[in-house]
C-alpha positions, 0 to 999 in steps of 0.5 A: 450322219449321212452316207459320207460320214458313215463311210468315213467312220467305217474307213477309220475303223478299218484303218485301226483294224489294219494297223493293229493286225499288221503289227501283231508279232508272229508269236502272239497269234495264239495268245488270249484276248478280252474275248475269253474263249478266243485266241488272237487268231480267232478274233482276227478270223471273227472280225474278217468273217463279220466284215465279209458278212457286211459286204456280202449282205448287200448282195443277199449273200452270206460268208461260208464260215460262221463268225461265232465259230472262228477257226483257230488257224491262219490261212495265207498272210493274215494282213493280205487276207484282211486287206482284201475283205476290208477293201471290198466292204469299204468299196461296197458301202461307198457305192451305195446311194446317199439317199438309200433309206435302208440297206441289208446287213447281217442284222437285218435292214438298217438305215445306211449310216447305222449299217456302216456304223455297225460294220465300223463298230465291229471292226474297231472293237475287234481291233482294240481286242487284238491290240490289247491282247498283243501289247500294242499301244494303239488305243481306240481313238476317243473321236472314233469311239464317239462316232461309234456310239450311236450304232452301239446304243441302237444295236447292242441292247437287242444283241445282248439277248443273243449273248453277243455282248456281255453285260455293260460295265460301269466305266471308271471315267464316263467322260472317257469316250473310249472307256465308256464305249468299251464298258458299254460293250461289256469289255473291261477297258483296263484288260491286259493279257495274263502275265507269262 
């Protein structure tokens, strides 16, 4: 995967997250998510801050908020706030030279395709979290899940040591790219919000 492929995967992941966030019903922001300690608002804020961190790392900067203590509040229009961050990150990655051997990320320097894949993994999976939490039928596409798997395979095992991901699960059908990725990340591919 080269820079163009990595950026394309990032754009697809961003498109998924944008679509999901734009469709969140107003009364669903406080609901539970697969991230058991966080509401839909908090998952959105976590995803926004994480994406901002990927963009700012390219300039040796950091966001002013902790992505692992996301606010349970919305400031302004959540769609517009997310759009600004995603546009900035995608633009920054698209401008990177295709022959860059590594780029700075919040996880340390990574080869360019892997750095873009890490940002894409974060965006796409949190898009899935928000979608299932808000009863949206917007599955993570199998082709996107397959494109995210190299970044997941490389990064997730070492991040588990910091409790960033739950232990891997066994998917019901390992041939289902989406379910296999979600299970590898410690998510239950069949998760649904509790009945009200």
